[in-house]
Structures are given as C-alpha cells and as structure tokens.
C-alpha positions, 0 to 999 in steps of 0.5 A: 345573669338575672341583674334587674334594677341592680338586683339579683333574682335567685330561685330558692326552694322553701316548703317544697315550693319554688319562690323568687326572692330578691337579694338586695345588692346595696353591698354592690352599690356602696362597697365602703363597709363591705369586707372582701370576704362578704363581697366574694360570697355575694359574687359566688351566690350570683354565679351559682344562681345565675341562669346563663351558661358559664361563659356568659355568666363569667362575662356578665359578672366581670362587667359587674365587678368592673362597674362596682369597683367605682363604688368606693371599695376600701382602702381602694379598688386595687388594694381591695382586689388584692385582699380578695386574692388573698382570701379566694383560696378558701373558696375551693373550686371557685378559686381559679375562676373567680381569680381570673374574673376579678383580676381581669375586671380590675384590668378593665377598670384600670384602663378607664380610671384616671388614678386609684390612689392606692397603687403603691399599697396594692403593688406591695400586696401583690408582690407579697402575694406572688412570693407566697404563691411561689413558696406555696403558702397561698394556693393559686394557679401559676397563670394567676401569679403571672396575671397578678404581676401584669395587672398590678405592674409588679417589677423586680424592685417591688419584689426586692422591697418585699423580700427585704421586709420579710428578711427583717421578719425572718419570714423568707430566704435570703436570696435576692429577688432576681435569683428568687424569681429565676429559681422559680422560673427554672422549676417551671421549665423543668415541669414543662410549663413553658408559656408561664416561664416565658411570660415571667421572663418577659415580664421581668426582662430576664434574658439569660436563657437563649437558643437551648431554651428555644430548641427545648420548646421546639422539641416539646412542640410548644410553638406558641411559647417559642414564638413569644420567647423569640419575639422578646429576644429579638431578630437573632432568635427569630432567625433561629426560630424561622430556620427551625420551622423550615427544617421541620417543614412547618412552612406556614409558621415560618412564613408568618414569622417572616412576614410579621417581623420583616425577615423576607430578605433573610429568608427568600427561599423559605418564603417562596417554598411556603408560597409553593406549598400553599399552591400545592394544597389548593391544587390538591383541593382542586381550587385552581382559581383560588390558587391562580389568584394567590400567585399575584401574577408572579411568573415563578409561582404561575409556572409552578401552578402549571407544573401542578396542573400537568402533574394532576393531568389537568390539560385544559388548565395547563393550556389556559395558564400557558395562554393567559401568561404567555408561558413557553417551554411547557408540555401541551395537552397531547404530550402531557397525556403521555407523561401522565400515564403513571398515575392511574384513575378509573375511567368510564369504560371500566365502570361499564358506562355505555353513554353520557346523556345531557338532559336540558329539554323536556323530551330528554327529561321524560326519556331519562326518567323512564330509563331510570325508573326501569333500574333498581339502583341509581347513583346520585351526585350534584355539582355547582360552581364554587364561590370563593367569596367569604361569607357569601351564599353558595351558588345554585346547584348546576347539574344533577347526575343520575347513573342507571345500570349502563347510562349516566344522565346529566340534568341541566337543573338551571335550564330545566328549572327555568324552562319547565319547572313543573315537568322537572319537579314531577319527573325527579319526584318519580325518581327520588321518591320511588320506593322501588329504586335504591338511590346511592349517594356519598355524603349526600346530606350536603347535596340534599341541603344544597338542592333544597336551598337552590330550588326550595319551591320544588317538591322533589327535593323536599323528600327522598325515599330509599336513600343509601349514603355509601359513606355511612356504610364504611367506618373509615372516610379518609380520602373521600369517594376517590379514596374509597374507590381506590380501596374497593375498586383498585383505582381512585378518581381524578378530582382535579375538575371538582371545583371547575365552572359548572355553570359554563355551557357547554361543559367540556368533555372532561367535565362531563366524564368527571361528573358521570364518574362520580355517579357511576362509581357509586353503583360499582362500589355498591355491587361490591358491598352487596356481594360481600354482605353474605355470611359465606364470604366471611369464611373467605376472610372478607369482612361482612358489610352491613348496609341495609340498616343504613337505608333511610328516607327523608319524608314528612311521615317518618314511618316506613311505607309498606312499599319500602318494607316490601322492597327491602324484603325483595333485596334480601331475597335477591341477595340470598339467591345463588 
C-alpha cells in the first residue's frame, strides 16, 4: 500500500520527472477536526496511488480505517461513518467499493470497542439513510443497504421513529415501517434479488412469505438464498427444501442440509442415496480405495460398491471386497465376465499388440531400447500409485509404458533406477531425445512434470524431442483418452484400474493389459489422424486434421535442430505417398 511511518508515499509527475512526495497523514492521526468529505478524499488518494493489487489495497485500507476510528472522529466513530455514507455517492465509481470498505471497517471496530457513545445517533442516521436509499434519494447498492442495517443494528422500531419524524416534516409517505419495508422487499423479489430480500426478511424477522417463496427461489436456481430462507424459517421449511433437492436429484445439497440440521431420522433414504451416489462418482474415477473408506464398513454401502465393481468389470476388486467383508451371494469373477459382455472396451488383440514385455533388468532394458529405436512412432504413458492424503506429495512414477509397432514395453522405473540408474538414463535418453522417433502422449505435460519430480537427477526426463500430444490435436477433450478412443476407434478403454496400486510387484495381468492399452491405443489413434490429414479425404466428408504443427520439443535450446526439420519433411513425404 505504501504506509510507512504513518505516511503514504505517492508517485507524482512534475516537470516530466517522477519524484516521491509524502502526504502527511496527520489527518488520520487525529480526526477531531477532519470532516468526512476530507477523510474520504484522502482515502481515495490512498487507494488511487497505492502500489498493491486491488484486493490487498482494500484489505490494507480496511485495516487502516479500523485503526483510525480510534482517533477521535467527531461526533463519534459510528456517526462519522454514517455521515461518510451520506457523502460517498458523489465519489461516483468509488462509491460502492468505499462503502463496503468503511462499513466493514466499522464492523471490525465495533467488535473491539467497548462502547462508542454515539450509537443512538448513528442508528437514527443509518435508519434515515436506509429510507433514503429505498426511495432513491441517495444512490447506494441494495447490498450496502443491508450491510448498513446489520452493522448499525437498525430495527423496525428505529425505522418507525424516523418515519414519524419525516411525516412531521411532510417528507415521506404515511405507511408504517413494516409495510414500507415489505413493499421494498416485494420489489426485490420481483426483480429477482432474492438474497437481498432474504437478508432483509431475516434482519427484520418478517416471516410472512412461505413455501411459495422457497419454490420460486428453487425454480430460479437461487439455492443459497433458498437455504438461508429455510434456515431462518425453521425445520418445516428445511424439510421442504430437502425434499425439493431430492426430487431434483441434487443429493449432495440435500445431504448437507440433513447433516447440518440433524434431519437424518426424517430422511434416511435421501441420506443413503447420497452415500451411494458419492460412491458411484468415486468408482467412475477409479478411486476404489477412497470409495471403500467412505463406506465406513456399512454393509449396505459395501455391497453397493461390490455391485459397482461388478458393473465395471473389475473382477479382482469384487473378489477382494467379498473376501474382506465376508460377503456371500455375489457373482464371482468367471460368472461376472459373462454378465459384463454387454459393455465393450478395446482389447490388445484389436490393437495388433503381439506381446507385453516387462523390463526390470539391464539386459531387457538394452533390448527394449534397440527395439523401440527401430520404430518411427512410439506411444508413451506412465502410472504411479495414487496418494489420497490431502496436501502430500504424489508418489514416484512407478512404471513407464512405451509401445512400438507391435510390442509394448513396460519399464519398472523404481527397480531400474535403484539398480542401474546410469544405464536407465542413457537408454531412455536415446528414445526420448531421438529426433527420428515421433513420441505420442495424451496430456503428457502431466507425465513430464511427474517424471521430472520423481527422478530429477536423470537427464533423460529433462528434455524431449519430437513429442506429439494427441490431446492437443483434437478440440474436444471430453471423456479423456477413453472418450477419444471411442470416438475414433469405435470403443473406449476400461479405466477401472487407473488408480490401482502400481507399486505392488508383480503387477496383475489386468494391470499389465491396462497399462499396455494406454500406450498402444495412441499409435492407432495417430494412424487415424495421419490418414485423415490428406486433402483428398476432405472431399469424402472427412474433416482435415492438422497434427504436424502440434509436434513440440522440450529442450534447452528452443531452436529446432536440423535433424528434427529433416524428419518432419520425411513424414510429409510419407504422408503424400500413395
């Protein structure tokens, strides 16, 4: 902000030079003889010339105003702020922000001050200001009007007193305070300012509006306002709200209301449905361990989780849960496969993958490297054990899959890094930095970052050459790699084992196939992209897919190497060959 030794430094341009002048803030040190308009002017100058971002400036000034309210503003701090609020509309675009600032500063001040001595006068001024805002005599935002009522603790009786004074002066209508306020609230409802209307109804303890008002807010999707209104009205209205949420299948909202207001006995089914929906979402994300922990051992929920695993075709998880919780009466793995045939996913045979090779020792590493170097295109992917502890670092990358034309090599990075780090670094560098191999990934930026964090001392993960992220080629990323595979190849990928334990050894056959599929499918999708990049295909009602411009390199020198340029030319020649 620039507050230093109770001074505000401003940068002022004079005679084409920029010099620093200091505005003495004696006015902030002693407000006895400082009128509100001067105070607001100084506040505006502080904000305008402050060198922090808007939010930080607001907080700094809020703290400063709260502090200076202790410095004898006349006739008292609350009254002084009230006068400021009368004046602020003349400050135009600064009015709303400064109104929030000084009202919130007063609120903080009143929490610490024993007494202000001017509360009655300030309350009367605030009530009058509220009426002037309602009638449009003073231009303040409706939210400011609510804040004024709350901070100055203005009640209907205070509004009534001011109305009586104005009647004597023939300066106001003859309605009583409650009718006057209700008419204003009705106008807010008509203009769909529901939250402001609810705040005023709650502040003045007006309970005339009922279920129809709640339903209107629900129809307009003003859920926060509806919840605040129901909380104010009590248990019957809360029950209506929960039922409305349940009918709209907004089970999480219903669950929060049930839990917060102890309504479990009234809505046991809604509570259980929410728990099931939460488990289903976790299962869809393949977070099976988290889902299991969320059951808290409840048999009904565990059985539902088993059903979800059956539906997903995750036979190992079905057996695991049935054994752990002694569940009977469920399909076992072989019976499950027959019931799962209606869900079609890609398999390795369709992708022409002849074998999956597990690489965890030096000879296999060298052979795999030589095989991959003989390919012009390779699919890359990585897996690591999920970490569900909030705020903790991700686990190390466990395996790296590299698919060549007909083989998928799965590198046990944890073991190879431990046993032969130098050989691992050299072999993977030959692959990842090769300008003659086009490396394919999907959202590979995430894998790049994770690999660098896991194995920061290896040079192979610090730079890449000829990398094509398939995700960047397509404009619609919905459904992830599985969704893209379904769109391009006619079937998706079974992602149920995505978040399994990738550090266990040995990996299960299903884990190996899952890992291999993620790398191999990239090559098949690329072949489709390449085949539909010819102008001739456009006439056959295929959209031309541009992919060459998406090839990137993560290298220290951003200039393209001559080898990389030559490889791109070769790719273009091959694409144009009949």
